[in-house]
N, C-alpha and C positions, 0 to 999 in steps of 0.2 A: 448567296445564302435568302430563301425565302423569309420576306421577314410577315407573312401575314401574320396579325395578335393570336389565331392559337395553333400557331409554331414556335413566334415568340413561345409562349406561358408555358408551351411543355416542354423548351429548351433553357426557364429556367426567368427567362426575361420580363423585367414587371410592366406587364399593361392594364393601363387602368381601366380598375372597373370599382367593386365597392369602398370606400375610405380613401376617396381619391377629391380632392379643390380641384375646380375649372377656373378657369380665366379668361375670358374668349378675347374680345376684341380690344381691350385692353392689353388685353396678356400678350396678341401679337404686336401690337408698337413697343411694347414692352420688354418682348426678348430680342425684336431688334435690333434694336436701337441698343441692348446693352452689349446683344456679340461685334456689334461696331466700336464697342465702344477703344481708347487706346490705353492696353495693362503695361502701368509703368514701373516702377521703377519699384523696390522693395524700401527701399528710402523713403518715399512719399505713400499717401495712400487718396491722391484724386477721385481713381476707381471708383473704390467704394461711396466717395461723399458723391460721385454720378449717380449712381448707381439705386441709394439711395429715394436721391430727389426722383427719380425717373418713378423708382417707384412708389413717391406720391402722390409723383400729378398724372400716375394710368391707373392708383390705382386705390377708388379712396377711402375705402375700412377698413380699420386700423388695422386688424389685426390680421387681416390675408394681405396685409405690406410688410411684419414681422415674417409671415414663412415666404415670404418671397423675398426677400435679402436677405435673408439667413439661406435661400436655397440659389441662391445668385451669384455672393457672395462665395468664396472658399480662404476659410483660414482670415477672414478679416478682423483685426487685431488695434487697431487704429497704427500700427505701423506699416500697411502691407496686406495689399491684396489682392487677391485674382477672379476671376469669372469662370462663369462654369467653362467655357474650354479654354480657360488658358492652361498653356503646360508649359510651349516655349512662345515665340515670334512665328515661328513656325504654324503651329497650330491656332494664334489670336488671326493673322492672319489666312490660312483658311476658315476661323469662322468669320469673320469677318466677310468672307465671299460667301459662306452658308449666311450667312442673316442679310447680307441685299440679296441672295436669289430668294428668298425664303421671300421677303418682301416683297420683294419686287410682279412673284407669279404669285400669292395664294390671294383669298379675297379677307380671310379666318385661321386662323393658327390657335387650339385652344395651349390651352400652356392646364397640363393636370400634373398636380403633386400627389405622389403616395408619399401616405403615410412611416410607412415601413421602408419606401424602397431605397434603392440606390438609385434611380436614376429619374432625369427629367425627360417626359416627354409632350414631346412636340406634335402635336396632333393636327393634322390636313386637312382642314376644309374647303374643299374647292370652289364651291358655288356650289346654288337655289342649284345651276343646271347640269351639275352633274348629277346627281340622285337619276331625273326624270329622264337624263338622255338617256347614261350606261345598265343603270340602274343600281340598289342599294351595293349589293353583294362588289360591284370592282370600287363605289364607294371605301369599302370598307379593305378591301385588300392593300388603298395604295394609301392608307392614312397613316398608316406612321410611318413619318419624314424624317425626325431623328429621336436618335437613345443616347444622351448623353448621362457616361456613371458621373458622376459629381458627388461632390460633400456634403452631406441633408444631415437634417435633425431627422429621425424615426418618434412615434407619437409621446416617449417617455422621455425629449429629450436626446435621446442620444444622438454624438456626432459621429458617421459615418465614416469610412475611406477615399479618398477621388485617386480617381485613374485615369488613365486615359482615354482621350474622347473618343466613339466609337460612332457615327453615326450611318443610317441607313442609306439603303440606294434605290427606292421610288422613280418611278416616273417623275421628272420635274426638280426631282434633288438633286445637291452635289456627291459627287461618290468620296469614300472615309480618306482618314488620310493611310499610312502606309497598310497592304494586303500584312506583313506579317508584325505588324504588331495587334492590327484588328486579330489574329490568331492566335497571338501571344492574352491576349487578353480575355477574350471569347472562354482561351483554353480554363484561365484562374477560375474566372466566372463558373463554368460548370462545375470548378474539382471545387468552387463554394459549397455551389449547392449541391453535391453532394455527401458533403459533408454536412448540410443541416437535416437534406431525409437518413441519413444514418441517424443523428440525435435527436431525430424528431420520432423515428420506428425505435427508440433504445439499445441499439445498437454499438451501445458506448464504447466495446472494445473495440471495434474493425472503425468506427470514428476516429479516436486514439491512433490509429494502424495510419488510416489518414493521412491525419494531421502529421504526424512526421516523415509523410511519401513527401505533401503536398511543399512542407518547407527543405525538404531536401531537393526538391528541384528549383526553388528559389519562388515558390509561390507565395505568395503577401494572407493571409488564411483572413478569413473576415471575423471581427470581434463575437458576433452574433450567436452568430453557431461553436464559437469557441467558447464565451458564457455557455451557453446550455449544456457542454456539451462537460467542463465543469460544476454548473448544478446537478446533472446526475451522475457525476462519480459523488457531491458531497451528501445528495442521498441517499446514497447506499452505502455511505461510510466509506468513501477510499479518498480521504483528503490527502494521503502523497499522494494519487494518479492526478489528485486534480490541482493539485500544488504544479505536479512535472507538464499538465497541458497553460499552464500560466506562464511558465518556463521559456515552454516552448515557443508561445505569442510573443514572451517577450523575444527573444533570441532571432523571431524569424523580421524582424523590424518592426513589427504591425504595435502599434501603441492601444494596450487596454485602458480600458475609461472604467468610473469610479464602479462603474457595474458591476464590470467584472471583477475590483477586487471586492465588492462589497458582498457578491454571492459564494466568495472562496473566506473570506471575514465568516459569513454567518454560517460557513460546513463545520469549519473549526467550532465555531461556539454552542452547535445545536449538538455537538459530542462530547464540549464540557474540554475544549483543548484550548484552553483559552493565553496561553502563554504563546501557541503556534499563530496566534487572529492580531497578537500582538506583532507579532515579526513582520506577519506582513502590513498591517496597520505602518509600521518602517521602513518597508523596503517598497513605499507605493509610488508610480509615478506621478502617479497625478495626486492634485491634492485633496484630502479627505473631504465628504461631506458631512452630512448632519445623521444622515442613515447609516454611515459609520460609523461611526461614535456610540447613535443607541442601539447599534448590535453588542459592539464590544460591552457598555454599562450598564445592556440587561445581564451578560453576561455573565459582569462582574458580580452584580448588586445579587443573581441569581443564587448565586457558589459565596454568598454573605461575605465576600470583600467589597465591603462600602469604603472604603481606605484608600483602595486601589484605584475604587469608579470614580473617588475624588478628583485622584492626579492624573486620571487619564481625560477628565471634563478642564480641570487646569490649562492639560498641554491643547485641547481643543481649541481655550480662549487663549492661549497664545497664537495659535494658527488666524487665529478672526472666522471661524466655525462656530455661531453664534446657536448656541443652544434653544431648542424649540421646547414647548408644549409635552413633549414624549418622551425629548430629555427630562428635563424636569418630574415628570409624574411617576417617570424610572426611579430617582434620586429622595424623591418624601418615599415612593412609597420599603422603599428601601428603608430608610433613614425610621420612616412607623416601628418598622422589623426589629430593629438591630439597636436604634436608642430611643426607641419613643416618640411620641405624637407631637410633644417639645417641641424638641430638636427640626420637629420636620415642618412646620409652622414656620420656626425661620426662613429656611428653605422656600417655605410659599412667599411671606414677606420678599425674600429675595428675587424669587421668578418674577414677580408683580413688579420691585422697584425697577428691574433690565424690560419692562414694559413687554413682557410674554406672559397672554394670557388666558388664568389656568381655564381650563375644557371642563367636563362635566364625569371624565377618569376622573379629574385631578382630584376632585370632591370625594369623588365614592373612593378612593386610594384614602384619604386621609378618613373620611366616615366611618371605613371599614376597621383604621386601626384606634378610632378611640370607644370603638364597639369591643372591639378585644383587648381594652385597656379599662371593660367593665360600666363605663361610664355612658350608661344609655342616653340619662337624659339629657349629656351636653352633646350629647349628635344629633340627639332629635332636633335642640334647638341651631344647631347649624346647619338638617334639614330645609326648618323653615326659613333660616339667615343667607338661604343657596341662594333667590330670586333679586333680593338685596346687592348679592356679588356680580351681579347680571349671567348669572345662570342658572335653568330651571332644572330641576334633579329630576333625572328620571325611572324607568322601569327598577332598573339596577338597583337605587341609592335606595331605594326605599324596601328593596328586595334585601342589603343589607343589612336596615335593618329593625326591618319583619322577624327576623333571623333571630337577632338578639332579641326580640323580645320576646321571642317564642322560648327559647331557652334559657333566660330566667323565668319561665312562666308568667311573662306578664301576656296572658292571655286577650282579656279585656282589652287591654291598647290596641294590640295587634288586629283585633278584628275595629277597631275603630281611624285606626293605616289604613288600610283596607278602601274603609269609607270612606272617608281621607281623598287617598285617589281616583277614585273611582268619579268622586266631585270636583275634582279640577282636571279633570279629564285624559288623564295617566291610565291606560290600559293596563291590568295588573298583565303577567305573562301564563306561564304553566309553571315554570319555575316561582314565582307566586306560591301559586295555588298549591305546589308542589310541600312547601315548607312548613303554610298553614295542617295539610293533611298528614305530615312526618308526625306536627306535636302533638296531634289528639290524637294519633294513634298512639303516640307513644303515653300519652294521659291515656289512655281506653275509651276515648269518647267515640268512639267506632263512628254510635249515630252519625255526629255531631262531622265530623271526619264526609262520610256518605255524604249528605247535603253541600258538603264543599264541591266533592265530586261531578257532582251532580251540575254545580250551578258553573259550572267552566264552561261547556261549550255558550250559556246566553251569553259568557262575556268574548264570546272570537276563542276560548283554549282550547286544544281538542288534549283533554288525558292519553297518558304516555304510560310506559311498565312505572315509570318511579311512582306516579300517580297511583297506582294499584298495589303497587311492594306493601307501603308499607299496610294497606290494610288486609294483604291474603298475610303477611306479618301475626297482625292482631287480632285476627280470625281463627290465626294458629295457635299462640298465646294462649288463647283463653279455650282452648281445642273445640274448635268451632268448626272441626274439616269442612260440616255437608256446608256450611257461609263459604269460606274456604275457596271450594270449588266451583262453588253458584259466583261466588265473580270472579275467579276466573275462564269461566263461558260465556261471562258477561265482557270481559277484556276486549278479551278472543270475536268476543260476535262484534264490537267492533272497531272490530278492526288494529288492534292494537294485539299483539303478539309477546304473550310472556319474552325475558331472557336468563339469563342460564339464573339473575340471583331468585329471579321469581322461583324457577322450580328448585334453587337450591332452598328456600326457605320453605314449599310442600313437603320437597324429602327427609328435610330435617325435621317435621311434624308427624307425618306418615313414620319414623323410624321411633320417635320416642311416641307416638301411639302403638304400639307392636303389629301396626300395619305394612309394613316389608318388602310382602312381597309386590303390595301395589306398586311403592317405592321402585322397585326393581323393573318392576314395568312402563314407570313412566320413563325409567330411564334407559332404557333398550329407545324407546321412540324416540329421543331426544333429538338423536343425528336425523331423524327422519322431519324433522321439525322445523332443523333447517337453525339448530342449538346446538353444540360442542359442551362433551362434557367438561369440567375443570375439576381440576386437583378435588377442592371442598362437597366434590360432587361426587366423587367413588367414596372418596373418606366418609360422606358421610353416608353411603350404603356399607359400605366394607363393613361398619363398625355395627349399621344398625343389624345387619344379616350375623357378625359373631356375633352378638349379643343375645341371642337367641336363638344360637348351637347350630348356625348354617355356615360356617367356618369355609369350611369345602368350596362353596358359591364364591364364597369375599375373595378367595384364592384365585379364583376362573378373573373373577371381577381386577383385582390383582395384575394377573399379567392382561387382558383388555387394554388397562391403561396402561402398561407398558409399550407395546403394540400401537398406541394411539401417539406414542411420545410425551405422554404423563411421569415423570417419577416421583416412586411413592415416598413421602417423607416420614418423620417419627412417628405423625400421628394415624398415620398408616398401619407400618408396623404395630404400634402398643396396638392398636385394635383387633389387628390376627395373634398378637403372643397372646392377648388377654382372654379371645374366646377358645387359643386352642388350650391355657391352660386349664380354663373353666370347663374345659371338653374331657379333660383325664388327657389328653396331647402333650405332656410337657416334656415330653422330646423331641416334638416339632417344634414345640414354639419357644427353647432351646435352639433349636437350630436356624429360626425365623433371628434371633437376638446376636447370633452371630453373624449375621449374613449383614446386621449392621453394622459394622465394623467393616467389613470389607468397602461395602455404601457407602462408609467417608461419614455416615448418621451419626452422632454421639447420642448413647440411648440417655434418657430420663426420667425421674422417678415412680411415675407409672408403666412404666414400660420392667422396671427394677420388678417391681410392687406387682407387676402381674406374673411376670415366672416364679418368682415366690412363692406367692400364691397356686399356683398347681402343682408345686412341690409339698409345700405345705398340707393341701388335696392325696399326695399320691400317700405319704406320710413319710416323707425324706424331708422330715426338719431339719436335720441334720448339716443337708446339702442348700437348705435354703438358707441355713444360719450364714456356712459358706459364702453365698452369691450377697447374704447383706456385705462379709467383710468387701471380700471383691467391688461392691458399690463403693464403698467409702472410698478403695482404694483409689479409685478413678475419678474421686473428687464430688460424688452424685452424693447431697446430701439428704439424708433417710427423711422419711415425715410421720406423719403421726401413723398414717395406715399401714403404713410399711409394720410396722409394732405392733401393729394390732393383727396383721394377720399373721404375725411369726408365733404372738401369742398366742391366735384362733390354734395353729395348728400343732404346740405344744401338748395343749389339751386336747386333741384331736387322737393327739398318738394316747393316751392315759394318762399324764401328767398336768392333772386339771392345777395339784397344791400345787407347786414349781412355779405352771402360769399367774395360778395369781397372784405369788409370791414376787413373778417379776412383773407386775401389773402393777403392783401398790408401789414398788421400786423408780417403777416409770412415771406415776403418777405424783410420786412427788418431789422425784425432779423437775414436774412442771414439763416432761416431755408429750405427753398422753395429758387431754384433759378428763375431766370427775368424769362429762355426763360423756364423751367415748369409753374411761371404761366402765360403767352402767352396764352400758351396754355387751360389752365382752363378755362380764360377769354373767348377764341372762344367759349367754351362748354358751360358756363356757358349765 
């Protein structure tokens, strides 16, 4: 086999590059010394101590010492040790011979430690003369002296599997052990690399089939691609398939690590399958870590199961897995929602007593809880005391207080807090300014909101669609459509493209203003602008068309939205039924009404009223009264508008006296208000 680095890379072998650590002359002596160590029995551990001593003497840097100790020792736990070349007595003797040969023939060996690699690479430099005499290309060809598949730690602390030693055979280096062992191990390596590629390319089903084939052949799969496979299935909601991957991994003889289990547990929790996540927790073959428990606690707390979360916390403490700041923050947030801030404060005290220091997120959760309880002044006091607790408030802390100030109408206090933020060097965010703009627009103070908007770039904040939307809504509310369009153009000219909320605001205002044709034109352009219409977008325009007597066009939009996969709701049908009824097309209106039943949509009072209005206009008051009885039988309570429609219908058929008598009776019963009755009398 060719040992060129390029060939090795193509075949999936690790060749040092970026993300490696090098140990040169000290590394040469160290590796040679370790290769020559006597391999003790499992009952003794002098080998581990010898390696640690060798590392300490050869490498002065403590961090590098720890890295090499982890790499050069496999499974060292104080009771038994093996070195990187220990597989058997035979392999140890081979390793010793290689060690002697390497030491005697090489002037420099580099030990390159790949952070996520499964190999320790001995990189050969035969001295400076080689490069001059034979050229750099020849030097690279002979560079790889030995490759050893070792049990090592990746960048995230994961312990990778150990395999049999495989050694390259360039000139000057000793041959590998048996060719048969080499072939089997290399095939297994290729198989794992193929699995890794499948998962990386998103071919999850192919990866699953390949994994089954690997296990059937007796190969031990690598846990890293298997973990990625589990994560892939969890992302698309196929947790059962992810669980099957875990079962295959366990049955193959591989040992899943805590990260693999955490991925599966997280997948279950994201789908709300907490019971399944708890079952995985119970069956774990390795000790759960704090991330495992935090994932489950978060899911339980988000589901409102604080009591069960506390039980899981007790189990965590029993297993001597101590909570961190994230654990307590999750529980404090849930306690604020369920039991109030007073109870959450007790949990904060417990957290401090156990030596776990709260961070800014913890305090933000508490301040948010205090604000939601309406105790704004207490929240402000808590904010001011945070530095004395050893924690500086951040922009999110201030945003929580600002939002509470604005919601309670304390604008002057909000302005003071913004000034205080700037004085302390806490830069406001886009969210900070959006809170203020939204408040001012709701109060009708559009001029001041524009001033805030224009100040944003001075503080390094670029306005987004949420900055402009309240302004547009404010202009539309005041029927200043020209100003709304002006700011829409300003928004686009500044590189901030409108979102669907922006367009819905404009469409609603245009339809209310009777400019339905303009609304239809904007609706038709949305797809070209990369903004897909949603149900409320179509409902707005359909309602506008129906009210101006263009129901046929509205029905075409109904077909269009169905083709785009949007299902019409009761609002859609109520608009169409009302439009058809007003146009005198009562039979078509009733047809749409019956379509609701077929689609499983329950009509509301507005829908019934629209049909009755059409029947009364068609001088079919008897059918309208029958429709009222049908409405009551279906459990839909008539409204004041229901009765006034019928009274007007009776009067429209020339029965004004009877209509007024019915109206007076309904007024005496309190069914129809006096003001409404007066309007009906005028019409009659």
